[in-house]
BAVO-481256 format. One record per atom (N, C-alpha, C): residue in three letters; chain; atom name; z negated, x negated, y. Coordinates in nm, 2 decimals. Layout:
BEGIN
{res:ALA; chain:A; atom:CA; pz:Z; px:X; py:Y};
...
This chain:
BEGIN
{res:MET; chain:A; atom:N; pz:2.74; px:1.08; py:-2.17};
{res:MET; chain:A; atom:CA; pz:2.67; px:0.97; py:-2.23};
{res:MET; chain:A; atom:C; pz:2.60; px:0.89; py:-2.11};
{res:ASN; chain:A; atom:N; pz:2.47; px:0.86; py:-2.13};
{res:ASN; chain:A; atom:CA; pz:2.39; px:0.79; py:-2.03};
{res:ASN; chain:A; atom:C; pz:2.43; px:0.64; py:-2.03};
{res:ASN; chain:A; atom:N; pz:2.48; px:0.59; py:-1.92};
{res:ASN; chain:A; atom:CA; pz:2.51; px:0.45; py:-1.90};
{res:ASN; chain:A; atom:C; pz:2.39; px:0.37; py:-1.86};
{res:VAL; chain:A; atom:N; pz:2.34; px:0.29; py:-1.95};
{res:VAL; chain:A; atom:CA; pz:2.22; px:0.21; py:-1.91};
{res:VAL; chain:A; atom:C; pz:2.27; px:0.07; py:-1.86};
{res:LYS; chain:A; atom:N; pz:2.21; px:0.03; py:-1.75};
{res:LYS; chain:A; atom:CA; pz:2.25; px:-0.10; py:-1.69};
{res:LYS; chain:A; atom:C; pz:2.12; px:-0.18; py:-1.69};
{res:LEU; chain:A; atom:N; pz:2.13; px:-0.29; py:-1.77};
{res:LEU; chain:A; atom:CA; pz:2.01; px:-0.38; py:-1.78};
{res:LEU; chain:A; atom:C; pz:2.04; px:-0.51; py:-1.70};
{res:LEU; chain:A; atom:N; pz:1.94; px:-0.55; py:-1.62};
{res:LEU; chain:A; atom:CA; pz:1.95; px:-0.67; py:-1.53};
{res:LEU; chain:A; atom:C; pz:1.86; px:-0.77; py:-1.58};
{res:PRO; chain:A; atom:N; pz:1.90; px:-0.90; py:-1.60};
{res:PRO; chain:A; atom:CA; pz:1.81; px:-1.00; py:-1.65};
{res:PRO; chain:A; atom:C; pz:1.71; px:-1.04; py:-1.54};
{res:VAL; chain:A; atom:N; pz:1.59; px:-1.04; py:-1.58};
{res:VAL; chain:A; atom:CA; pz:1.48; px:-1.07; py:-1.48};
{res:VAL; chain:A; atom:C; pz:1.49; px:-1.21; py:-1.43};
{res:LYS; chain:A; atom:N; pz:1.54; px:-1.30; py:-1.52};
{res:LYS; chain:A; atom:CA; pz:1.54; px:-1.45; py:-1.48};
{res:LYS; chain:A; atom:C; pz:1.65; px:-1.48; py:-1.37};
{res:ARG; chain:A; atom:N; pz:1.74; px:-1.39; py:-1.35};
{res:ARG; chain:A; atom:CA; pz:1.85; px:-1.41; py:-1.25};
{res:ARG; chain:A; atom:C; pz:1.82; px:-1.34; py:-1.12};
{res:LYS; chain:A; atom:N; pz:1.76; px:-1.42; py:-1.03};
{res:LYS; chain:A; atom:CA; pz:1.72; px:-1.36; py:-0.90};
{res:LYS; chain:A; atom:C; pz:1.84; px:-1.32; py:-0.82};
{res:ASP; chain:A; atom:N; pz:1.95; px:-1.39; py:-0.83};
{res:ASP; chain:A; atom:CA; pz:2.07; px:-1.35; py:-0.76};
{res:ASP; chain:A; atom:C; pz:2.13; px:-1.21; py:-0.80};
{res:ILE; chain:A; atom:N; pz:2.12; px:-1.19; py:-0.93};
{res:ILE; chain:A; atom:CA; pz:2.17; px:-1.06; py:-0.98};
{res:ILE; chain:A; atom:C; pz:2.07; px:-0.95; py:-0.94};
{res:LEU; chain:A; atom:N; pz:1.94; px:-0.97; py:-0.94};
{res:LEU; chain:A; atom:CA; pz:1.84; px:-0.88; py:-0.90};
{res:LEU; chain:A; atom:C; pz:1.86; px:-0.84; py:-0.76};
{res:GLU; chain:A; atom:N; pz:1.88; px:-0.94; py:-0.67};
{res:GLU; chain:A; atom:CA; pz:1.90; px:-0.91; py:-0.53};
{res:GLU; chain:A; atom:C; pz:2.03; px:-0.84; py:-0.50};
{res:ALA; chain:A; atom:N; pz:2.13; px:-0.87; py:-0.57};
{res:ALA; chain:A; atom:CA; pz:2.26; px:-0.80; py:-0.56};
{res:ALA; chain:A; atom:C; pz:2.25; px:-0.65; py:-0.59};
{res:HIS; chain:A; atom:N; pz:2.15; px:-0.62; py:-0.67};
{res:HIS; chain:A; atom:CA; pz:2.13; px:-0.48; py:-0.71};
{res:HIS; chain:A; atom:C; pz:2.01; px:-0.41; py:-0.63};
{res:GLY; chain:A; atom:N; pz:1.96; px:-0.48; py:-0.53};
{res:GLY; chain:A; atom:CA; pz:1.86; px:-0.42; py:-0.44};
{res:GLY; chain:A; atom:C; pz:1.72; px:-0.44; py:-0.49};
{res:ILE; chain:A; atom:N; pz:1.69; px:-0.54; py:-0.58};
{res:ILE; chain:A; atom:CA; pz:1.56; px:-0.57; py:-0.63};
{res:ILE; chain:A; atom:C; pz:1.52; px:-0.70; py:-0.57};
{res:PHE; chain:A; atom:N; pz:1.42; px:-0.69; py:-0.47};
{res:PHE; chain:A; atom:CA; pz:1.39; px:-0.81; py:-0.40};
{res:PHE; chain:A; atom:C; pz:1.25; px:-0.87; py:-0.43};
{res:PHE; chain:A; atom:N; pz:1.21; px:-0.85; py:-0.56};
{res:PHE; chain:A; atom:CA; pz:1.09; px:-0.92; py:-0.61};
{res:PHE; chain:A; atom:C; pz:1.13; px:-1.04; py:-0.69};
{res:SER; chain:A; atom:N; pz:1.05; px:-1.14; py:-0.69};
{res:SER; chain:A; atom:CA; pz:1.08; px:-1.26; py:-0.76};
{res:SER; chain:A; atom:C; pz:1.07; px:-1.24; py:-0.91};
{res:PRO; chain:A; atom:N; pz:1.15; px:-1.32; py:-0.99};
{res:PRO; chain:A; atom:CA; pz:1.14; px:-1.31; py:-1.13};
{res:PRO; chain:A; atom:C; pz:0.99; px:-1.33; py:-1.18};
{res:GLY; chain:A; atom:N; pz:0.92; px:-1.42; py:-1.12};
{res:GLY; chain:A; atom:CA; pz:0.78; px:-1.44; py:-1.16};
{res:GLY; chain:A; atom:C; pz:0.69; px:-1.31; py:-1.14};
{res:THR; chain:A; atom:N; pz:0.71; px:-1.24; py:-1.03};
{res:THR; chain:A; atom:CA; pz:0.64; px:-1.12; py:-1.00};
{res:THR; chain:A; atom:C; pz:0.67; px:-1.01; py:-1.11};
{res:LEU; chain:A; atom:N; pz:0.80; px:-1.00; py:-1.14};
{res:LEU; chain:A; atom:CA; pz:0.84; px:-0.90; py:-1.24};
{res:LEU; chain:A; atom:C; pz:0.79; px:-0.94; py:-1.38};
{res:ARG; chain:A; atom:N; pz:0.79; px:-1.06; py:-1.41};
{res:ARG; chain:A; atom:CA; pz:0.73; px:-1.10; py:-1.54};
{res:ARG; chain:A; atom:C; pz:0.58; px:-1.07; py:-1.55};
{res:ARG; chain:A; atom:N; pz:0.51; px:-1.10; py:-1.44};
{res:ARG; chain:A; atom:CA; pz:0.37; px:-1.07; py:-1.43};
{res:ARG; chain:A; atom:C; pz:0.35; px:-0.92; py:-1.45};
{res:TRP; chain:A; atom:N; pz:0.43; px:-0.83; py:-1.38};
{res:TRP; chain:A; atom:CA; pz:0.42; px:-0.69; py:-1.40};
{res:TRP; chain:A; atom:C; pz:0.43; px:-0.65; py:-1.54};
{res:HIS; chain:A; atom:N; pz:0.53; px:-0.71; py:-1.61};
{res:HIS; chain:A; atom:CA; pz:0.55; px:-0.68; py:-1.75};
{res:HIS; chain:A; atom:C; pz:0.43; px:-0.72; py:-1.84};
{res:CYS; chain:A; atom:N; pz:0.38; px:-0.84; py:-1.81};
{res:CYS; chain:A; atom:CA; pz:0.27; px:-0.88; py:-1.89};
{res:CYS; chain:A; atom:C; pz:0.14; px:-0.80; py:-1.87};
{res:GLN; chain:A; atom:N; pz:0.12; px:-0.75; py:-1.74};
{res:GLN; chain:A; atom:CA; pz:0.01; px:-0.67; py:-1.71};
{res:GLN; chain:A; atom:C; pz:0.03; px:-0.52; py:-1.73};
{res:GLY; chain:A; atom:N; pz:0.14; px:-0.48; py:-1.78};
{res:GLY; chain:A; atom:CA; pz:0.17; px:-0.34; py:-1.81};
{res:GLY; chain:A; atom:C; pz:0.19; px:-0.26; py:-1.69};
{res:ILE; chain:A; atom:N; pz:0.23; px:-0.32; py:-1.58};
{res:ILE; chain:A; atom:CA; pz:0.26; px:-0.24; py:-1.46};
{res:ILE; chain:A; atom:C; pz:0.40; px:-0.18; py:-1.46};
{res:ASN; chain:A; atom:N; pz:0.42; px:-0.05; py:-1.45};
{res:ASN; chain:A; atom:CA; pz:0.55; px:0.01; py:-1.46};
{res:ASN; chain:A; atom:C; pz:0.62; px:-0.03; py:-1.59};
{res:PRO; chain:A; atom:N; pz:0.57; px:-0.01; py:-1.70};
{res:PRO; chain:A; atom:CA; pz:0.63; px:-0.06; py:-1.83};
{res:PRO; chain:A; atom:C; pz:0.76; px:0.01; py:-1.86};
{res:GLU; chain:A; atom:N; pz:0.79; px:0.13; py:-1.80};
{res:GLU; chain:A; atom:CA; pz:0.91; px:0.20; py:-1.83};
{res:GLU; chain:A; atom:C; pz:1.03; px:0.14; py:-1.77};
{res:ILE; chain:A; atom:N; pz:1.02; px:0.04; py:-1.68};
{res:ILE; chain:A; atom:CA; pz:1.14; px:-0.02; py:-1.62};
{res:ILE; chain:A; atom:C; pz:1.18; px:-0.14; py:-1.70};
{res:PHE; chain:A; atom:N; pz:1.10; px:-0.19; py:-1.79};
{res:PHE; chain:A; atom:CA; pz:1.13; px:-0.32; py:-1.86};
{res:PHE; chain:A; atom:C; pz:1.18; px:-0.29; py:-2.01};
{res:THR; chain:A; atom:N; pz:1.27; px:-0.38; py:-2.05};
{res:THR; chain:A; atom:CA; pz:1.32; px:-0.39; py:-2.18};
{res:THR; chain:A; atom:C; pz:1.33; px:-0.53; py:-2.23};
{res:LYS; chain:A; atom:N; pz:1.28; px:-0.56; py:-2.35};
{res:LYS; chain:A; atom:CA; pz:1.29; px:-0.70; py:-2.39};
{res:LYS; chain:A; atom:C; pz:1.38; px:-0.70; py:-2.51};
{res:ILE; chain:A; atom:N; pz:1.48; px:-0.79; py:-2.51};
{res:ILE; chain:A; atom:CA; pz:1.58; px:-0.80; py:-2.61};
{res:ILE; chain:A; atom:C; pz:1.60; px:-0.95; py:-2.65};
{res:GLY; chain:A; atom:N; pz:1.57; px:-0.98; py:-2.77};
{res:GLY; chain:A; atom:CA; pz:1.59; px:-1.12; py:-2.82};
{res:GLY; chain:A; atom:C; pz:1.50; px:-1.22; py:-2.74};
{res:GLY; chain:A; atom:N; pz:1.39; px:-1.18; py:-2.69};
{res:GLY; chain:A; atom:CA; pz:1.30; px:-1.27; py:-2.62};
{res:GLY; chain:A; atom:C; pz:1.33; px:-1.27; py:-2.47};
{res:LEU; chain:A; atom:N; pz:1.44; px:-1.21; py:-2.42};
{res:LEU; chain:A; atom:CA; pz:1.47; px:-1.20; py:-2.28};
{res:LEU; chain:A; atom:C; pz:1.43; px:-1.07; py:-2.22};
{res:LEU; chain:A; atom:N; pz:1.38; px:-1.08; py:-2.10};
{res:LEU; chain:A; atom:CA; pz:1.33; px:-0.96; py:-2.03};
{res:LEU; chain:A; atom:C; pz:1.43; px:-0.91; py:-1.93};
{res:PHE; chain:A; atom:N; pz:1.45; px:-0.78; py:-1.94};
{res:PHE; chain:A; atom:CA; pz:1.55; px:-0.71; py:-1.85};
{res:PHE; chain:A; atom:C; pz:1.48; px:-0.59; py:-1.78};
{res:ILE; chain:A; atom:N; pz:1.54; px:-0.56; py:-1.67};
{res:ILE; chain:A; atom:CA; pz:1.50; px:-0.44; py:-1.59};
{res:ILE; chain:A; atom:C; pz:1.61; px:-0.33; py:-1.62};
{res:ASN; chain:A; atom:N; pz:1.57; px:-0.21; py:-1.65};
{res:ASN; chain:A; atom:CA; pz:1.66; px:-0.10; py:-1.66};
{res:ASN; chain:A; atom:C; pz:1.68; px:-0.05; py:-1.52};
{res:LYS; chain:A; atom:N; pz:1.80; px:-0.06; py:-1.47};
{res:LYS; chain:A; atom:CA; pz:1.83; px:-0.03; py:-1.33};
{res:LYS; chain:A; atom:C; pz:1.82; px:0.12; py:-1.30};
{res:ASN; chain:A; atom:N; pz:1.85; px:0.20; py:-1.40};
{res:ASN; chain:A; atom:CA; pz:1.84; px:0.35; py:-1.38};
{res:ASN; chain:A; atom:C; pz:1.69; px:0.39; py:-1.37};
{res:LYS; chain:A; atom:N; pz:1.60; px:0.33; py:-1.45};
{res:LYS; chain:A; atom:CA; pz:1.46; px:0.35; py:-1.45};
{res:LYS; chain:A; atom:C; pz:1.40; px:0.29; py:-1.32};
{res:TRP; chain:A; atom:N; pz:1.45; px:0.18; py:-1.27};
{res:TRP; chain:A; atom:CA; pz:1.41; px:0.12; py:-1.14};
{res:TRP; chain:A; atom:C; pz:1.44; px:0.22; py:-1.03};
{res:ASP; chain:A; atom:N; pz:1.56; px:0.27; py:-1.03};
{res:ASP; chain:A; atom:CA; pz:1.59; px:0.36; py:-0.92};
{res:ASP; chain:A; atom:C; pz:1.51; px:0.49; py:-0.92};
{res:GLN; chain:A; atom:N; pz:1.47; px:0.54; py:-1.04};
{res:GLN; chain:A; atom:CA; pz:1.39; px:0.66; py:-1.05};
{res:GLN; chain:A; atom:C; pz:1.25; px:0.62; py:-1.00};
{res:LEU; chain:A; atom:N; pz:1.20; px:0.50; py:-1.03};
{res:LEU; chain:A; atom:CA; pz:1.06; px:0.46; py:-0.99};
{res:LEU; chain:A; atom:C; pz:1.06; px:0.45; py:-0.83};
{res:VAL; chain:A; atom:N; pz:1.16; px:0.39; py:-0.78};
{res:VAL; chain:A; atom:CA; pz:1.17; px:0.37; py:-0.63};
{res:VAL; chain:A; atom:C; pz:1.17; px:0.51; py:-0.56};
{res:ALA; chain:A; atom:N; pz:1.25; px:0.60; py:-0.62};
{res:ALA; chain:A; atom:CA; pz:1.26; px:0.74; py:-0.56};
{res:ALA; chain:A; atom:C; pz:1.12; px:0.81; py:-0.56};
{res:LYS; chain:A; atom:N; pz:1.05; px:0.79; py:-0.68};
{res:LYS; chain:A; atom:CA; pz:0.92; px:0.85; py:-0.70};
{res:LYS; chain:A; atom:C; pz:0.82; px:0.80; py:-0.60};
{res:LYS; chain:A; atom:N; pz:0.82; px:0.66; py:-0.59};
{res:LYS; chain:A; atom:CA; pz:0.72; px:0.60; py:-0.50};
{res:LYS; chain:A; atom:C; pz:0.75; px:0.63; py:-0.35};
{res:THR; chain:A; atom:N; pz:0.88; px:0.64; py:-0.32};
{res:THR; chain:A; atom:CA; pz:0.92; px:0.68; py:-0.18};
{res:THR; chain:A; atom:C; pz:0.88; px:0.82; py:-0.15};
{res:GLN; chain:A; atom:N; pz:0.89; px:0.91; py:-0.24};
{res:GLN; chain:A; atom:CA; pz:0.85; px:1.05; py:-0.22};
{res:GLN; chain:A; atom:C; pz:0.70; px:1.06; py:-0.20};
{res:ALA; chain:A; atom:N; pz:0.63; px:0.98; py:-0.28};
{res:ALA; chain:A; atom:CA; pz:0.48; px:0.98; py:-0.27};
{res:ALA; chain:A; atom:C; pz:0.44; px:0.93; py:-0.13};
{res:ALA; chain:A; atom:N; pz:0.50; px:0.82; py:-0.08};
{res:ALA; chain:A; atom:CA; pz:0.47; px:0.76; py:0.05};
{res:ALA; chain:A; atom:C; pz:0.50; px:0.86; py:0.16};
{res:LEU; chain:A; atom:N; pz:0.61; px:0.93; py:0.15};
{res:LEU; chain:A; atom:CA; pz:0.65; px:1.03; py:0.25};
{res:LEU; chain:A; atom:C; pz:0.55; px:1.15; py:0.26};
{res:LYS; chain:A; atom:N; pz:0.50; px:1.19; py:0.14};
{res:LYS; chain:A; atom:CA; pz:0.40; px:1.29; py:0.13};
{res:LYS; chain:A; atom:C; pz:0.27; px:1.25; py:0.20};
{res:ARG; chain:A; atom:N; pz:0.23; px:1.12; py:0.17};
{res:ARG; chain:A; atom:CA; pz:0.11; px:1.07; py:0.23};
{res:ARG; chain:A; atom:C; pz:0.12; px:1.06; py:0.38};
{res:THR; chain:A; atom:N; pz:0.24; px:1.01; py:0.43};
{res:THR; chain:A; atom:CA; pz:0.26; px:1.00; py:0.57};
{res:THR; chain:A; atom:C; pz:0.25; px:1.14; py:0.64};
{res:LYS; chain:A; atom:N; pz:0.32; px:1.24; py:0.58};
{res:LYS; chain:A; atom:CA; pz:0.31; px:1.37; py:0.63};
{res:LYS; chain:A; atom:C; pz:0.17; px:1.43; py:0.64};
{res:LYS; chain:A; atom:N; pz:0.09; px:1.40; py:0.54};
{res:LYS; chain:A; atom:CA; pz:-0.04; px:1.45; py:0.53};
{res:LYS; chain:A; atom:C; pz:-0.13; px:1.38; py:0.64};
{res:ILE; chain:A; atom:N; pz:-0.11; px:1.25; py:0.66};
{res:ILE; chain:A; atom:CA; pz:-0.18; px:1.18; py:0.76};
{res:ILE; chain:A; atom:C; pz:-0.14; px:1.23; py:0.90};
{res:GLN; chain:A; atom:N; pz:-0.02; px:1.26; py:0.92};
{res:GLN; chain:A; atom:CA; pz:0.03; px:1.31; py:1.05};
{res:GLN; chain:A; atom:C; pz:-0.03; px:1.45; py:1.08};
{res:GLU; chain:A; atom:N; pz:-0.04; px:1.53; py:0.98};
{res:GLU; chain:A; atom:CA; pz:-0.10; px:1.66; py:0.99};
{res:GLU; chain:A; atom:C; pz:-0.25; px:1.65; py:1.03};
{res:LEU; chain:A; atom:N; pz:-0.32; px:1.56; py:0.97};
{res:LEU; chain:A; atom:CA; pz:-0.46; px:1.54; py:1.00};
{res:LEU; chain:A; atom:C; pz:-0.49; px:1.48; py:1.14};
{res:GLY; chain:A; atom:N; pz:-0.40; px:1.39; py:1.18};
{res:GLY; chain:A; atom:CA; pz:-0.43; px:1.32; py:1.30};
{res:GLY; chain:A; atom:C; pz:-0.36; px:1.38; py:1.42};
């Protein structure tokens, strides 16, 4: 069974304890603007981040950055 961990966006201390160092305001703006919608869940009017989806997003973005760095090094 997949264990889903939801972190409340309004609690900066909880976000930071789980390695998310963006402010609650930034995360709410991302949600409103549709940026990375897969990481957000809204329950009863409260906004949460799905920690599993967050970790997947970070891994994906890190891989993309590493590929770009490698390509730049090959060119230069």
